[in-house]
C-alpha positions in Angstrom: 14.2 -12.2 -3.7 10.8 -12.9 -5.4 7.8 -10.5 -5.4 4.3 -11.9 -5.5 1.9 -9.2 -6.8 -1.8 -9.9 -6.9 -4.3 -7.9 -9.0 -8.0 -8.5 -8.2 -10.2 -7.4 -11.0 -13.8 -7.4 -12.4 -14.6 -5.6 -15.7 -11.3 -3.7 -15.4 -10.6 -3.6 -19.1 -10.3 0.2 -19.3 -7.1 0.5 -17.3 -5.8 -3.0 -16.5 -3.3 -2.8 -19.4 -1.5 0.0 -17.6 -1.5 -2.0 -14.4 -0.1 -5.2 -16.0 2.6 -3.3 -17.9 3.7 -1.5 -14.7 4.3 -4.9 -13.1 5.9 -6.6 -16.0 8.3 -3.7 -16.8 9.9 -3.6 -13.3 13.7 -3.6 -13.6 16.1 -5.0 -11.1 17.8 -8.1 -9.5 14.7 -9.9 -8.3 12.0 -12.2 -9.6 8.3 -11.5 -10.1 5.3 -13.7 -9.6 2.3 -11.9 -11.0 -1.2 -13.3 -10.2 -4.4 -11.8 -11.6 -7.7 -13.0 -10.1 -10.6 -12.1 -12.3 -14.1 -12.3 -11.0 -15.7 -13.5 -14.2 -15.5 -10.2 -16.2 -18.0 -9.6 -19.0 -15.9 -6.9 -20.8 -12.5 -7.3 -22.5 -10.5 -7.9 -19.3 -9.7 -11.6 -19.9 -8.8 -10.9 -23.6 -6.2 -8.3 -22.4 -4.8 -10.8 -19.8 -4.5 -13.5 -22.5 -2.7 -11.0 -24.7 0.0 -10.5 -22.1 0.2 -14.2 -21.3 0.8 -14.9 -25.0 3.4 -12.1 -25.2 5.3 -13.6 -22.3 5.1 -17.1 -23.8 6.4 -15.8 -27.2 9.2 -13.7 -25.5 7.9 -10.6 -27.2 8.0 -8.6 -23.9 11.4 -7.3 -22.7 11.9 -8.7 -19.3 14.1 -6.5 -17.1 14.3 -8.5 -14.0 15.5 -12.1 -13.2 12.3 -13.7 -14.3 8.5 -13.5 -14.4 5.9 -16.1 -13.6 2.4 -15.1 -14.9 -0.7 -16.7 -13.5 -4.3 -15.9 -13.7 -7.8 -17.4 -13.2 -11.3 -16.1 -14.1 -14.2 -17.3 -12.1 -17.0 -15.8 -9.9 -15.9 -14.9 -6.5 -17.2 -13.2 -3.3 -15.7 -9.8 -4.0 -12.3 -8.1 -4.1 -11.0 -9.3 -0.8 -12.0 -12.9 -1.5 -10.0 -12.6 -4.7 -7.0 -11.2 -3.0 -7.0 -14.0 -0.4 -7.3 -16.5 -3.3 -4.3 -14.9 -5.0 -2.1 -15.1 -2.0 -3.1 -18.7 -1.5 -1.3 -19.3 -4.8 1.8 -17.2 -3.8 5.3 -18.5 -3.7 7.2 -15.2 -3.3 9.1 -13.6 -0.4 7.5 -10.1 -0.6 3.7 -9.6 -1.1 1.6 -6.7 -2.4 -1.6 -6.2 -4.3 -2.3 -3.5 -6.9 -5.9 -2.9 -8.2 -6.6 -2.9 -11.9 -6.9 0.9 -12.3 -3.7 1.7 -10.4 -0.1 1.1 -11.3 3.5 1.0 -10.0 6.2 3.4 -10.9 9.4 2.3 -12.7 11.7 1.6 -9.7 9.2 0.5 -7.2 10.3 -3.1 -6.8 14.0 -2.3 -6.7 13.4 0.3 -4.0 11.5 -2.2 -1.9 14.0 -5.0 -2.6 16.8 -2.8 -1.3 14.9 -1.9 1.9 13.9 -5.5 2.8 17.3 -6.9 1.9 19.2 -4.4 4.0 16.9 -4.4 7.0 15.7 -7.9 8.0 14.0 -6.4 11.0 11.5 -4.5 8.7 8.5 -6.8 7.7 6.2 -4.1 6.4 7.0 -0.9 4.4 5.1 1.8 2.6 6.2 4.2 -0.1 4.6 7.4 -1.4 1.6 7.6 -3.8 0.8 9.9 -6.7 -2.9 10.5 -7.1 -4.3 11.0 -10.6 -7.8 11.4 -12.1 -9.5 9.2 -14.7 -7.7 11.1 -17.4 -4.3 10.5 -15.9 -3.9 14.1 -14.8 -2.0 14.6 -11.5 -4.2 15.6 -8.5 -1.5 15.5 -5.8 1.3 13.5 -4.2 1.0 12.1 -0.7 3.6 13.2 1.8 5.8 10.6 3.5 3.8 10.1 6.6 5.2 8.5 9.7 2.8 5.9 11.3 2.3 5.2 15.0 2.2 1.4 15.5 -0.4 1.7 18.3 -2.6 4.0 16.2 -2.7 1.5 13.4 -3.5 -1.4 15.8 -6.4 0.5 17.3 -7.7 1.5 13.9 -7.0 5.2 14.1 -5.6 5.7 10.6 -8.2 6.1 7.9 -10.7 6.9 10.6 -9.4 9.8 12.7 -6.1 10.3 10.9 -4.8 10.1 7.3 -5.2 6.9 5.3 -2.6 4.1 4.7 -2.8 3.9 0.9 -2.7 0.2 0.0 -1.1 0.6 -3.5 2.2 1.6 -2.0 2.4 -1.1 0.8 4.6 -4.2 0.6 5.2 -6.9 3.3 7.0 -10.1 3.9 5.3 -13.4 3.4 5.9 -14.4 7.1 3.9 -11.4 8.2 0.9 -12.4 6.1 1.1 -16.0 7.4 1.4 -14.8 11.0 -1.5 -12.3 10.8 -4.0 -14.3 8.8 -6.0 -13.4 5.7 -8.2 -10.4 5.1 -11.7 -10.8 6.4 -13.5 -11.4 3.1 -16.9 -10.7 4.5 -15.9 -7.1 4.2 -16.6 -5.2 1.0 -14.9 -1.9 1.6 -12.5 -2.0 4.6 -10.5 -5.1 4.0 -7.2 -3.1 3.8 -8.1 -1.4 7.1 -8.7 -4.9 8.6 -5.3 -6.1 7.4 -3.4 -3.1 8.6 -4.8 -3.6 12.1 -3.7 -7.2 12.1 -0.2 -6.4 10.8 0.3 -3.7 13.5 -0.3 -6.2 16.2 2.9 -7.9 15.0 5.3 -5.1 13.9 5.7 -1.4 13.0 5.0 0.0 9.5 8.1 1.7 8.1 7.6 4.7 5.7 9.9 5.1 2.7 10.5 8.6 1.4 10.2 7.5 -2.3 7.5 7.4 -4.9 6.4 3.9 -5.7 2.8 3.9 -7.0 -0.1 5.7 -8.7 -3.7 5.7 -7.5 -6.4 6.6 -9.9 -9.4 8.4 -8.5 -12.6 7.8 -10.6 -16.3 7.5 -10.3 -17.8 4.2 -9.1 -14.8 2.8 -7.3 -15.3 1.1 -3.9 -13.2 3.7 -2.1 -15.9 6.3 -3.0 -18.5 4.6 -0.6 -17.3 6.2 2.6 -20.5 5.4 4.5 -20.0 1.7 3.8 -16.3 2.0 4.7 -17.1 3.7 8.0 -19.7 1.0 8.9 -17.1 -1.8 8.2 -14.4 0.1 10.2 -16.7 0.0 13.2 -17.1 -3.8 12.7 -13.3 -4.3 12.6 -12.5 -1.9 15.5 -14.6 -0.3 18.1 -14.1 3.3 19.0 -10.6 4.1 20.3 -11.8 5.7 23.5 -9.6 8.3 25.1 -6.8 7.9 22.6 -9.3 8.6 19.8 -10.3 11.8 21.5 -6.6 12.9 21.8 -6.0 12.1 18.2 -9.1 14.1 17.1 -7.9 17.0 19.3 -4.4 16.9 17.7 -5.6 17.0 14.1 -8.3 19.6 15.0 -5.5 21.9 16.1 -3.1 20.9 13.3 -5.7 21.7 10.6 -6.2 25.2 12.0 -2.5 26.2 12.3 -0.6 27.9 9.5 1.4 25.1 7.8 4.4 27.3 7.4 4.8 27.8 11.2 3.3 24.8 12.9 6.1 22.3 13.2 7.4 23.3 16.6 3.9 23.6 18.1 2.9 20.2 16.7 6.1 18.6 17.9 5.5 19.5 21.5 1.8 19.0 21.3 2.4 15.4 20.1 4.9 14.8 22.9 2.3 16.0 25.5 -0.6 14.0 24.1 1.1 10.7 23.1 3.7 8.4 24.7 4.5 6.2 21.7 6.9 8.3 19.6 7.9 6.9 16.2 10.2 9.2 14.3 12.2 6.9 12.1 11.7 6.4 8.4 13.6 5.2 5.4 15.3 7.6 3.0 16.8 6.7 -0.4 20.1 8.3 -1.2 21.2 9.4 -4.7 23.0 6.1 -5.1 19.7 4.3 -4.6 20.7 2.9 -1.2 18.2 3.0 1.7 19.0 4.4 5.1 17.1 4.7 8.4 16.7 8.3 9.2 15.3 10.3 12.1 12.6 12.9 11.3 12.2 16.1 13.2 8.4 15.5 13.1 6.2 12.7 14.4 3.7 13.1 11.6 5.5 13.4 8.3 9.2 13.3 7.3 11.6 16.3 7.6 15.3 15.5 7.5 17.2 15.5 10.8 19.9 12.8 10.4 20.5 9.3 9.3 22.2 6.2 10.7 
């Protein structure tokens, strides 16, 4: 199995070294194709990229997988999503993902994903858990293992009326990308939202109860511009109508209940309001093997049983 990882960057010199090392240091029985698309940086980004290219050519980096292909280009582009599309146009791998140049993967991320995709050929799209840090690498929080309703993704509910699907921990098969089409690169902020809506038309998103990535929150990043993000969401998907109102009601009630005693109430409220019930997710055992499990919640994981 080969992973194709794309990193779009522009003047990302402050943190891109951590991003690159998090990809190149992945350990397991798989290959990596790493593609960096630089938008014509004016800082030291390209010097850092060249440094790692040279290290790979000189065999001064310890490779812990079955092989690494390192590719990069630097030229003006039309923004981050144009760069991502350009990167995947160059891709030859089986499993795709992109990681931005201020984020990074955790040590066993690729092996976890490889085990899931290898064991379950019916899964085309999977998401792990994310750790959130600040600009000084101090932990802010860790996202729960949410369970995602396919219809809600397709209608653009997540990231709008429900929690976000964090891109840094999402991986998918090449065939899903080819079937769904590229990201709309006229978008500046909500390209991930556009892609998730397209993916959900084809298949369900499976959640993996394992940490795979780190997202860095800092000043000036595109995700800070929520007004721009909301405008583009409306361009991608119109209002969800009656379903939207039910989702808003559900989360209004959820946010006002005591978290310690709300599980049973939310369970039955969800069953009353929504017909599409997704309760399965992937858990990783102590031996590192993935299993399909059934959660006792429709929102986030709580152990019930496994296959």
